[in-house]
N, C-alpha and C positions, 0 to 999 in steps of 0.2 A: 655454291654448293654443287653445282653440276646436276641439278634435276630441273625438269621442266615446270613451267607455271601454267602453260596452255598446251594441251595436246588435242590436235583435231583429227577426227577419225577420217579414214579414206572415204571418197565419195560413194564407191561401191563395195559394200561389206563383202569380205572373204570368207567369213565364219558366221556360224549361227549365232543369233542373238543370246545374250546371257542375262543372268539377274545383275543388279549393281554391284553386290559384294564380290561377284565373280569377275567383273571388270576390274575391281581393286586388286584381286589376286593376280590377274593376268598382267597388269602392268606394275606391280609391285617392284619388280626388278628395276625397271626404268627409273623408278622414283627412289631406289635404294632403301626400300622400307620393308618392315616386317608386317605382312598384311593382318596378323593378329592385334596389331598396335592401332588399328583402324576400325572405329565403331560408327554404325549409322545412327545419325543424330537427329535427321530429318528427311522426309520424302514429300516433296512437293510436286503436285501435278497441275499443269497449266492448260486447261481446256481449250482455251482460245488459239494457243500454238501447237497444241497436241504433243508437248514435251513433258518429261519427267525429270526432276532434279533431285538426285540422291546425295545428300551432304554427310560425309564422314569425316569425323574429328579424330586426331591422333591421340592415343592414349598409351601411358606407361604406367604399370602397376595400379591400374585403375584411376589414375588422374590424367586430366586433359593436359595435352602440351598447348599452351595459351595461344589461340588464333592460328593454330595450324590445322588445316582442313583440306580436303579434296571434293569437288562437285562432280558428280558422274552425270552427264546430260544425256538423256535417251529420247529416242524418237517414240512417243505414244505407246501404244499396246504391243508393237512389235519388239520393244527393248532394244532397237538398234543403236549402238553408240554413236553419238553426236561428237563428243569431245569430254575431255577432262580438264577442269581448271582448279587452281588453288595452289597452296605452299604447304610443305611438309619438311621435317627435319630428317635428312637421312641418318641411318647407323646411329641413332640416339643411345647416349649412355646415362644411366641413372645412378643416384647416390643412395646411401643407407637412410637419410632423413626421409626421402620420399617414400622408400618402402616402409618405414616405420609408421608414416601417415596412414598408408593403406592398411596396416595391419591393426592399427589402434585408433578406430572412430571417435572415442572419447577424447583422445589427446588433440585430435584434428578439430573437434568442436570447441574445446577449450582454446586452441590456438586462433580459431576463427573469431571467437568472442573478444579475445585480445586484439586481434587485428581490427575488428569493428570499433572497439572502444579507442583505439590508435587513431582511426580514421575520423571519428567525430572529434576527437582533440585537435587533430591537424585542421579540420575545417573550422573550428571555434577558436582556436588560439590557446596558449599556454595558461590562462587564468581559469581554464576548465579542466586542467589535467588532473587535479586532485578530486574533482567531482565525478569524473567519468571512469569507473573501473568495470573490469570484465565481469565482475559478479552481478553488475546490473544489466548485462546484456544476457537475455534469456534464450535459451534454445526453445524453439516451437516445434518444428518437425522437419522430416527429410522428404523431398519429392524431386523426381526428374534429375537426380545428380547433384541437387543443391541441399544445403542445410540452411533453414529459416529461422531467423531470431527476431526477438522483439526487444525492446528496452522496457525496464521497469517505469510504472506511472510515476514513482518518486523521481526518477531522473528526467523523465519527460517533461514534467512541470517545471523543472529548473533550468531548461535549455532555451536558449533564445530563438531556436528553430524548432519547426514541427517535422519531425522525421516521419516520412512516409514508411508504413509498416505493413508487411514484414520485411525485414532486411535479408538479403540472401547472399550466401558466399559458397565456395568450394575449393578444394585442393587442387592446384594446378602446378604445372611445371612452366617456367620462363626459359626460352632458349638463349643463352648467352654465348658469348666468343668461345669461352672455355667449357661449354657443355650445358647440360640443364640444371636448373636451379629450382628446388622445390619451394613453392610459395603458396599464397591464397589469393584468389580473386573474390572481391567484395562489392556488391552493388548496393549503394546507399543513396537516397534521395531525399531532400528535405526542402522545406520552404521557410521564409521568414514568418514569425508569428506577428499577428496584428495586422492593421490596414495596409 
């Protein structure tokens, strides 16, 4: 793709220190990306080493490009750049479906409920395919970019596994050879019932 995965800052900085997002803007051209597609998702300060790590995830039309991020590593309070690590997709293209997901959150929630039902079916096998329907996957709330769901008590009693709730998911893009594909990322965990 012609973009770095590790960039080390020069040992003696030649310019004044910047805020993390300003470093993303400064090096955006090197990474062939639009800095407006990068969102700060986490800022971690390590008191032992005196470093800060700002993680920026790549987004398009409000949806994350799955596992595409940059970590901006800074020296303590001085905010001097130590380096940038990570992977992003340069010059990303979008499609109409992903734009529709961003504009119509109710459609996205229904699609996520359908995806969760399919994930449970895939886990348990075809004998449960008629039992598990999207109408039994209930939207709970929205927080920190995720939609949270629970399953109905009626469905929970009939399953051979105990699903840890809530289940969470979000609209994402997956980077494929022919461009970005709009999809959903679902996190679902469960344990076998009984001893």
